[in-house]
C-alpha distance (Angstrom), angle and dihedral (degrees) to the residues before:
residue distance angle dihedral
X1 . . .
X2 3.86 . .
X3 3.82 120.6 .
X4 3.69 116.8 -93.4
X5 3.82 113.9 -127.9
X6 3.83 108.7 -105.3
X7 3.82 117.3 -134.9
X8 3.86 111.9 -148.8
X9 3.77 92.8 -129.6
X10 3.84 94.4 51.7
X11 3.74 129.3 84.9
X12 3.78 111.5 -119.6
X13 3.77 137.6 -166.3
X14 3.75 136.8 -166.0
X15 3.82 119.4 -117.8
X16 3.80 120.9 -134.3
X17 3.78 90.3 -96.2
X18 3.85 91.3 52.7
X19 3.85 100.0 -101.2
X20 3.77 119.4 143.4
X21 3.80 112.9 -118.2
X22 3.88 124.7 -165.9
X23 3.76 127.5 176.8
X24 3.81 116.2 -128.8
X25 3.81 106.5 -96.2
X26 3.77 122.6 -141.6
X27 3.82 117.0 -115.6
X28 3.75 127.1 -166.5
X29 3.83 112.6 -119.5
X30 3.78 137.1 172.1
X31 3.79 92.8 -119.7
X32 3.80 137.3 24.3
X33 3.90 115.8 -93.0
X34 3.83 111.8 -113.9
X35 3.77 128.4 179.9
X36 3.80 129.1 151.9
X37 3.82 90.1 -139.1
X38 3.85 91.9 62.6
X39 3.75 129.1 71.3
X40 3.84 118.5 -144.5
X41 3.69 134.3 -160.2
X42 3.77 132.9 -166.9
X43 3.79 117.3 -108.7
X44 3.77 112.7 -116.2
X45 3.81 130.1 -177.6
X46 3.81 97.0 -72.7
X47 3.76 127.8 95.7
X48 3.84 134.0 -108.3
X49 3.75 122.2 -97.4
X50 3.77 139.3 166.7
X51 3.73 121.5 -145.4
X52 3.80 126.4 -162.9
X53 3.78 121.2 -159.8
X54 3.80 110.3 -164.1
X55 3.81 124.2 163.6
X56 3.78 90.0 -12.2
X57 3.80 95.1 -54.3
X58 3.81 121.2 115.0
X59 3.79 122.5 -150.4
X60 3.84 124.0 -175.9
X61 3.74 125.2 -151.1
X62 3.84 127.9 -165.4
X63 3.79 122.1 -133.9
X64 3.80 89.9 -93.8
X65 3.84 92.6 52.4
X66 3.82 101.4 -101.2
X67 3.78 119.4 140.2
X68 3.85 107.4 -114.5
X69 3.81 101.2 169.8
X70 3.82 92.1 118.3
X71 3.86 89.1 62.1
X72 3.74 93.3 55.5
X73 3.81 107.8 38.1
X74 3.76 96.0 151.0
X75 3.86 91.3 53.5
X76 3.81 90.0 47.7
X77 3.81 92.2 52.3
X78 3.85 90.9 49.4
X79 3.82 91.4 50.5
X80 3.78 92.2 48.5
X81 3.74 85.8 64.7
X82 3.81 88.3 70.2
X83 3.88 104.6 100.1
X84 3.86 96.2 -150.3
X85 3.81 134.7 66.3
X86 3.77 107.9 -100.8
X87 3.83 146.1 161.3
X88 3.82 115.4 -141.4
X89 3.80 123.4 -168.6
X90 3.73 110.7 -161.8
X91 3.82 151.8 123.6
X92 3.79 130.6 -88.9
X93 3.83 124.1 -158.6
């Protein structure tokens, strides 16, 4: 997987294969961002996490870069069913 560009104000982690991971960081703007090439979701009461799937193994990272896979074993098992390496930025409840 390619490296994710690290923003200086974001926490980052290193995936098991050595790639740098960084969650998207919110930024205050004057108007909402809108682009037909992007898909948006509402923010609910969960928390941000990034998951890597590498070689069939899923690892979850919190927003501050800590590995939290052991807290979400069912999610990790479901993600390990994905047959490709991937990075998923999402929200857990």
